[in-house]
C-alpha positions as CSV (number, residue, x, y, z in Angstrom):
1,X,55.0,-29.2,-58.8
2,X,53.4,-32.8,-58.2
3,X,50.7,-33.5,-60.8
4,X,47.7,-35.4,-59.7
5,X,46.2,-38.5,-61.9
6,X,42.2,-38.5,-62.6
7,X,41.8,-41.3,-59.9
8,X,43.2,-38.9,-57.2
9,X,41.2,-35.6,-58.5
10,X,38.3,-37.9,-58.4
11,X,38.8,-38.7,-54.4
12,X,39.5,-35.4,-53.6
13,X,36.5,-34.3,-55.4
14,X,34.3,-36.7,-53.7
15,X,35.9,-36.1,-50.1
16,X,35.2,-31.9,-50.1
17,X,32.4,-31.8,-52.4
18,X,29.8,-29.5,-49.9
19,X,32.1,-28.9,-47.7
20,X,32.9,-25.2,-46.5
21,X,34.4,-23.3,-43.5
22,X,36.7,-25.2,-40.9
23,X,35.9,-29.1,-42.1
24,X,36.7,-28.2,-45.9
25,X,40.0,-26.3,-44.4
26,X,40.6,-29.5,-42.1
27,X,40.1,-31.7,-45.0
28,X,42.0,-30.3,-47.7
29,X,44.8,-30.2,-45.0
30,X,44.4,-34.0,-44.7
31,X,44.4,-34.2,-48.5
32,X,46.7,-32.1,-49.3
33,X,49.6,-34.2,-47.0
34,X,48.0,-37.3,-48.7
35,X,48.8,-36.5,-52.2
36,X,51.9,-34.2,-51.7
37,X,50.4,-31.5,-52.9
38,X,49.5,-27.7,-51.7
39,X,46.0,-26.7,-50.3
40,X,45.5,-24.1,-52.9
41,X,45.9,-27.0,-55.0
42,X,42.9,-28.9,-53.6
43,X,41.0,-25.8,-53.7
44,X,41.5,-25.3,-56.9
45,X,40.7,-29.0,-58.2
46,X,36.9,-28.4,-55.8
47,X,35.9,-25.2,-56.2
48,X,32.8,-26.8,-58.3
49,X,31.8,-28.8,-55.8
50,X,32.1,-26.8,-52.8
51,X,29.4,-24.1,-51.8
52,X,29.7,-20.8,-52.9
53,X,29.4,-17.6,-50.2
54,X,26.3,-16.1,-49.3
55,X,25.6,-12.9,-50.7
56,X,25.5,-9.9,-48.1
57,X,22.1,-8.9,-47.4
58,X,23.0,-5.0,-48.3
59,X,24.5,-6.0,-51.8
60,X,23.9,-4.1,-54.9
61,X,24.2,-0.6,-56.0
62,X,24.8,2.0,-53.2
63,X,24.2,5.2,-54.0
64,X,24.1,8.3,-51.7
65,X,21.7,11.3,-52.6
66,X,22.8,14.7,-53.4
67,X,20.7,17.3,-52.6
68,X,20.8,20.4,-55.2
69,X,20.2,23.0,-52.9
70,X,23.8,25.3,-51.9
């Protein structure tokens, strides 16, 4: 596995900040090819600067109402 230097990491973080979806994938492919690492390595180093997924509207506890009648 190729080790990334601090300058390389800074360039990658700067290039990936704020990107998501197809734009992030495309940029990650370009950076991975340029620095000789995997796309997952790019994603790993830029996790903190990319936006998180939107929360689902139905997120939360889901319960079924059970009747005591038999």
